[in-house]
C-alpha positions in Angstrom: 89.1 34.0 134.8 88.9 31.7 131.8 89.0 33.0 128.3 85.3 32.5 127.6 84.3 34.4 130.7 86.8 37.2 130.0 85.5 37.6 126.5 82.0 37.7 127.7 82.8 40.7 129.9 85.5 42.5 127.9 84.8 41.3 124.4 83.0 44.5 123.4 85.3 46.9 125.2 87.1 49.8 123.6 90.9 49.6 123.3 92.0 52.5 125.6 95.8 52.4 125.3 98.3 51.9 122.5 98.0 48.4 121.1 99.6 47.1 118.0 98.0 44.3 115.9 100.1 41.2 116.5 100.1 40.4 112.8 100.6 43.7 111.0 101.4 46.2 113.7 98.4 48.5 113.0 97.5 50.8 115.9 94.2 49.6 117.4 93.6 52.3 120.0 89.9 53.4 120.0 88.6 50.3 118.2 86.1 47.8 119.6 87.7 44.5 120.8 85.0 42.6 119.0 86.0 43.9 115.6 88.7 43.1 113.1 92.0 44.9 112.3 91.3 47.4 109.5 94.7 46.6 107.9 94.9 42.8 107.9 91.6 41.5 109.2 92.9 39.7 112.3 90.6 39.6 115.3 91.3 42.5 117.6 90.6 40.2 120.6 93.5 38.0 119.5 95.8 41.0 119.8 94.3 41.8 123.2 95.0 38.2 124.4 98.6 38.4 123.1 99.2 41.7 124.9 97.6 40.7 128.3 99.2 37.2 128.4 96.3 35.6 130.4 98.3 32.4 131.2 101.1 34.3 132.9 98.8 36.7 134.8 96.9 33.8 136.4 100.0 32.9 138.4 100.4 34.2 142.0 101.8 37.7 142.3 105.5 38.0 143.3 106.5 40.2 146.2 109.2 42.1 144.2 109.3 41.0 140.5 112.2 43.2 139.6 114.4 41.8 142.4 113.4 38.3 141.5 114.4 38.8 137.9 117.7 40.3 138.9 118.4 37.5 141.3 117.8 34.8 138.7 120.1 36.6 136.3 122.9 36.9 138.8 122.5 33.3 139.9 123.1 32.0 136.4 125.7 34.6 135.4 127.8 33.8 138.5 127.6 30.1 137.7 128.6 30.7 134.1 131.6 32.9 135.0 132.7 30.4 137.7 132.6 27.5 135.2 134.8 29.4 132.7 137.3 30.5 135.4 137.5 26.9 136.8 138.9 25.6 133.5 140.6 28.8 132.3 144.2 28.0 133.2 144.3 24.3 132.1 142.5 25.2 128.9 144.9 28.1 128.1 147.9 25.9 128.8 146.6 23.2 126.5 146.0 25.6 123.7 149.5 27.0 124.2 151.0 23.6 123.8 148.8 22.6 120.8 149.5 25.8 118.8 153.0 26.3 120.0 152.4 30.0 120.8 151.2 30.7 117.2 148.3 32.7 118.7 150.3 34.2 121.6 150.4 33.1 125.2 146.9 32.6 126.4 148.0 31.7 129.9 149.1 35.3 130.4 145.5 36.5 130.0 144.2 34.2 132.8 143.8 36.1 136.1 145.8 34.9 139.1 144.0 32.3 141.2 141.1 31.8 138.8 139.7 28.8 140.8 139.6 30.9 143.9 137.6 33.6 142.0 135.3 30.8 140.7 134.7 29.6 144.3 133.9 33.1 145.5 131.5 33.6 142.6 129.6 30.5 143.5 129.3 31.5 147.1 128.2 35.0 146.1 125.2 33.4 144.4 123.8 32.8 147.9 122.8 36.4 147.9 120.6 35.7 144.9 119.0 32.8 146.8 118.2 35.2 149.7 116.5 37.6 147.2 114.4 34.8 145.9 113.2 33.7 149.3 109.5 34.7 150.1 108.7 36.2 153.5 108.6 33.8 156.4 104.9 34.1 156.8 104.2 33.2 153.2 104.4 29.7 151.8 106.3 28.5 154.8 106.4 24.8 153.9 105.6 25.1 150.2 107.4 23.8 147.2 109.2 27.1 146.7 111.0 26.9 150.0 112.0 23.3 149.4 113.6 24.1 146.1 115.3 27.1 147.6 116.7 25.0 150.4 118.1 22.5 147.8 119.6 25.4 145.9 121.1 26.9 149.0 122.6 23.7 150.3 124.0 22.8 146.8 125.7 26.2 146.4 127.2 26.3 149.9 128.8 22.8 149.7 129.8 23.3 146.1 131.6 26.5 147.0 133.3 24.8 149.9 134.4 21.9 147.8 135.8 24.3 145.2 137.8 26.1 147.9 139.1 22.7 149.2 140.3 21.8 145.7 141.8 25.2 145.2 143.9 25.3 148.4 144.8 21.6 148.1 146.5 22.2 144.7 147.9 25.6 145.9 149.5 24.3 149.1 150.6 21.0 147.5 149.7 18.7 150.3 152.4 16.3 151.4 150.5 13.1 150.7 151.4 9.9 148.9 150.5 10.1 145.2 147.7 7.4 145.6 146.3 9.3 148.6 146.4 12.6 146.8 144.7 11.3 143.7 142.0 9.6 145.9 141.5 12.8 147.9 141.1 14.9 144.8 138.7 12.4 143.3 136.5 12.3 146.4 136.4 16.1 146.6 135.7 16.3 142.8 132.8 13.8 143.0 131.3 15.6 146.0 131.5 18.9 144.1 129.6 17.3 141.2 127.0 15.8 143.6 126.3 19.2 145.3 126.2 20.9 141.9 123.5 18.5 140.8 121.5 19.2 144.0 121.8 22.9 143.3 120.5 22.3 139.7 117.6 20.3 141.0 116.6 23.3 143.2 117.1 25.7 140.3 114.9 23.6 138.1 112.0 23.9 140.7 112.4 27.6 141.0 112.6 28.1 137.3 109.5 26.0 136.8 107.5 28.5 138.9 109.2 31.8 137.9 109.9 31.0 134.2 106.2 30.6 133.4 105.7 34.4 133.8 107.7 34.9 130.6 105.7 34.1 127.4 109.0 34.0 125.4 110.5 31.4 127.8 107.2 29.5 128.1 106.6 29.1 124.4 110.2 28.8 123.1 111.1 25.6 121.3 114.6 26.6 120.3 116.9 28.3 122.7 115.3 27.1 125.9 117.8 25.3 128.0 116.7 22.2 129.9 118.2 21.8 133.4 118.1 18.0 133.0 120.7 18.3 130.2 123.1 20.2 132.5 122.6 17.5 135.2 123.5 14.8 132.6 126.6 16.8 131.5 127.8 16.9 135.2 127.3 13.1 135.3 129.6 12.6 132.4 132.2 14.9 134.1 132.1 12.6 137.1 132.4 9.5 135.0 135.5 11.1 133.3 137.1 11.8 136.7 136.6 8.1 137.7 138.0 6.8 134.4 141.1 9.0 134.9 142.0 6.9 138.0 142.2 3.6 136.1 145.8 2.5 136.3 147.9 2.8 133.1 148.4 -0.4 131.2 144.9 -1.8 131.8 143.2 -3.1 128.7 142.8 -2.1 125.9 146.1 -0.2 125.7 148.5 2.1 127.5 146.9 5.4 128.5 143.6 4.6 126.8 141.4 5.4 129.9 143.4 8.5 130.6 142.9 9.8 127.1 139.2 8.8 127.1 138.8 10.6 130.4 140.4 13.8 129.1 138.2 13.8 126.1 135.0 13.2 128.1 135.8 15.9 130.6 136.7 18.4 128.0 133.6 17.8 125.9 131.4 17.8 129.0 132.9 21.1 130.2 132.3 22.7 126.8 128.7 21.5 126.8 128.2 22.8 130.4 129.5 26.3 129.4 127.3 26.3 126.3 124.2 25.2 128.3 124.8 27.8 131.0 125.1 30.4 128.2 121.7 29.4 126.9 120.3 29.4 130.4 121.6 33.0 130.9 119.7 34.0 127.7 116.6 32.4 129.2 117.1 34.5 132.4 117.3 37.6 130.3 113.9 36.7 128.9 112.4 36.1 132.3 114.0 39.3 133.8 112.6 41.4 130.9 109.1 39.9 131.5 109.2 40.6 135.3 110.5 44.1 134.9 107.7 45.1 132.5 104.6 43.0 133.3 101.8 42.8 130.7 98.7 45.0 131.2 95.5 43.7 132.6 92.2 43.7 130.7 91.0 46.6 133.0 94.0 48.6 132.0 93.8 47.9 128.3 90.0 48.1 127.6 87.3 50.5 128.4 83.6 49.4 128.8 81.6 49.8 125.6 79.4 52.9 125.3 75.8 52.1 126.4 73.3 51.9 123.5 69.8 53.3 123.7 67.1 50.6 123.3 64.8 51.1 120.3 61.6 50.8 122.4 62.5 53.8 124.6 63.0 56.3 121.8 60.9 59.5 122.0 57.9 59.7 119.6 58.4 61.7 116.5 56.6 65.0 117.0 57.6 66.6 113.7 54.5 65.4 111.8 51.2 67.5 111.7 49.1 64.6 112.9 51.2 64.1 116.1 50.9 67.8 116.9 47.1 67.9 116.4 46.7 64.8 118.5 48.7 66.4 121.4 46.7 69.6 121.1 43.4 67.8 121.2 44.5 66.0 124.4 45.4 69.2 126.0 42.0 70.8 125.1 40.2 67.7 126.5 42.2 67.9 129.7 41.5 71.6 130.2 37.8 71.1 129.7 37.7 68.2 132.2 39.6 70.4 134.7 37.1 73.3 134.1 34.1 71.0 134.7 35.6 69.7 138.0 36.2 73.3 139.2 32.6 74.4 138.4 31.1 71.4 140.2 33.2 72.2 143.3 32.1 75.8 143.2 28.4 74.9 143.1 28.8 72.4 146.0 30.5 75.1 148.0 27.6 77.7 147.5 25.0 75.1 148.5 26.8 74.4 151.7 26.9 78.1 152.5 23.2 78.5 152.1 22.5 75.6 154.4 
């Protein structure tokens, strides 16, 4: 239902539930939707539109909105925690070396096998994908299922690549140095590739579900763009490739290694910050799905019917009206008496015959 049609039907309804003016917060319950706020003069219909969120309610209904909101939140939260754990130990060791233990040993605060925990967190996000999946008989070949397949495939192979890198460094494979570096580079690039696939799928799912949150839909600052995260992962991959350039190559000794370290460090930091913003966006969406806006039928009552002016009863309080009605009654009684006398005479004549 478009706004013009909705206002034509509900524009004169009475606000039946608690509704605050969107400008001053005045309680509008019991007022007509066609009027103005008594406090600030804002149109009550503007507050009705803001409360009902017509753009969000036009979208198809979700099977289980609360479960979908929780699944989106867990998906991004698991990704954020996995990203932090993946770089926790090298970051703590670097800080210990830079500050020479002036702030204490940060490495001691890192849990054992942080990369293994990160891998398991990524794989646990598959449960969130399952919660997001619609029933098999609904939207079987639609865009939603395509995006969910991309998200599923990306998470599965990303988790497997992370496990491969974890156990390869833990077991210290007996390979030549050049082979070992090439192996880790190939696994690292494949990890980035599948993470990008997962982000593409997440972008499609977010495009559909995120529109149900007015705060996410209208936010200009604080709304994380998935394309930015994909670009950050591309810079991480470029940094890994630059790290494999042999030492001594132009322009100076160790230039490419240092450049690679700086690129990877900055990219990881931007990735963590971007996932943090995305987690905040998921909180917006989860809040909107857990408490959906009311419909116009729930918010407004139909207006009280008015009595047309041409159907009002005549005023019988005046003396002329009372005399006129009395005269009509006398005339009617006389007419009825004449009819009765005529019928009696006709009956007597018939009896004599």
